[in-house]
C-alpha positions, 0 to 999 in steps of 0.5 A, spaced: 507 340 177 502 343 171 505 343 164 507 350 162 511 348 156 509 344 150 514 342 145 512 339 138 515 334 133 514 336 126 514 330 121 508 326 121 506 329 128 503 336 125 503 334 117 503 328 114 510 326 112 508 321 106 505 328 103 512 331 103 515 324 100 510 324 094 511 332 093 519 331 093 519 325 088 514 329 084 519 335 084 525 330 082 521 327 077 520 334 073 527 336 074 530 330 072 526 327 066 530 330 060 536 327 063 534 321 065 530 319 059 527 313 063 523 308 059 518 308 065 514 313 069 519 316 074 514 318 079 510 311 079 517 308 080 520 312 085 513 311 089 514 303 088 521 303 090 519 307 096 515 302 098 520 296 097 526 294 101 530 299 097 527 305 100 533 308 102 536 308 095 530 310 091 535 315 087 540 310 086 536 305 084 532 310 079 539 312 076 541 304 075 535 302 072 535 308 067 542 306 065 545 313 067 553 314 065 555 316 072 549 314 077 552 316 083 553 323 081 546 324 078 543 321 084 547 326 089 544 331 085 537 328 085 537 328 093 539 335 093 533 337 089 529 333 093 531 336 100 531 343 097 524 343 093 518 347 095 514 342 098 506 341 097 504 340 104 498 342 109 497 341 117 493 335 119 486 339 121 487 336 128 494 339 129 492 346 126 486 346 131 491 344 137 496 350 135 490 355 135 488 352 142 494 352 145 497 358 143 497 363 149 495 358 154 502 354 154 509 356 152 510 352 145 516 350 142 518 346 136 523 340 136 525 337 129 530 333 126 532 332 119 536 336 114 535 344 116 534 346 109 528 341 108 525 343 115 526 350 114 522 349 107 517 345 110 516 351 116 515 356 110 510 352 106 506 351 113 507 358 115 507 356 122 513 359 125 509 364 129 505 359 133 511 357 136 515 361 142 522 357 140 524 353 134 529 348 134 532 344 128 537 340 131 541 340 124 543 347 125 547 344 131 550 338 127 547 331 126 550 329 132 545 333 136 539 329 132 534 326 137 535 322 142 541 327 144 538 332 149 541 338 147 534 341 144 530 339 150 535 342 155 535 349 150 527 349 151 528 349 159 533 354 159 529 358 154 523 358 158 526 358 165 522 352 166 524 345 170 523 338 166 516 336 170 513 343 167 515 341 160 511 336 155 514 333 148 509 331 143 511 326 137 510 320 133 516 316 133 518 312 139 524 309 136 528 315 138 523 321 140 522 320 147 529 317 150 532 324 152 525 328 154 524 321 159 531 321 161 530 329 163 523 328 167 519 331 161 512 328 160 512 325 153 506 324 149 505 320 142 500 321 137 499 315 133 495 316 127 493 310 122 498 309 117 503 314 120 510 312 117 512 310 124 506 307 127 509 300 127 516 303 131 518 300 137 521 304 143 528 302 146 529 302 153 527 308 157 523 310 150 516 309 152 511 315 151 508 317 158 501 317 154 499 315 147 493 319 143 490 318 137 490 325 135 491 332 138 484 333 139 485 330 146 492 333 147 489 338 153 486 332 157 493 328 157 497 335 159 492 336 165 492 329 167 
């Protein structure tokens, strides 16, 4: 059955996720510099912690190192500022070109995890909502519906009135992205970019993509295969 609908992931599939992280750190550094009064460069230290085993606790570590009186409360404020900042990000060139080529030839959807406030800010900055016939941010339903939950994929099939073999999902993280669409019978395509956040991620049972591409420049050949 030919592919008639293509759904895309967002982070590190259509734009570089590391750019969002650096953008968020820069916004937090500007907003909290006076309150932290740290004896080190905030932005540089955040980047260093993000590349360390403490990458999941960057703001907590910053508050501890700056000897903040109530570190947990301030770290929570920093997390909120990070998630709500206006990001400085742009599409990968091959992603912009692919969306332009596929528009009108396939039904296009976006399926993305992540906190809704952040994902909406990314979409607003990138200006790509008009490229899609449907946008599904799984956080709108609650975190329990983040991938690998199948709800978003089922929503795409219902919205477009298409069976699973006519649908494809393009994403970057095999650790969670392809389990649900594979189980439903979708074609799945991993874009594996050098230096990608999940370039070294491995797939669980049933989570291997149907195909892997180095960029979206060759996506149509895979969809037609």
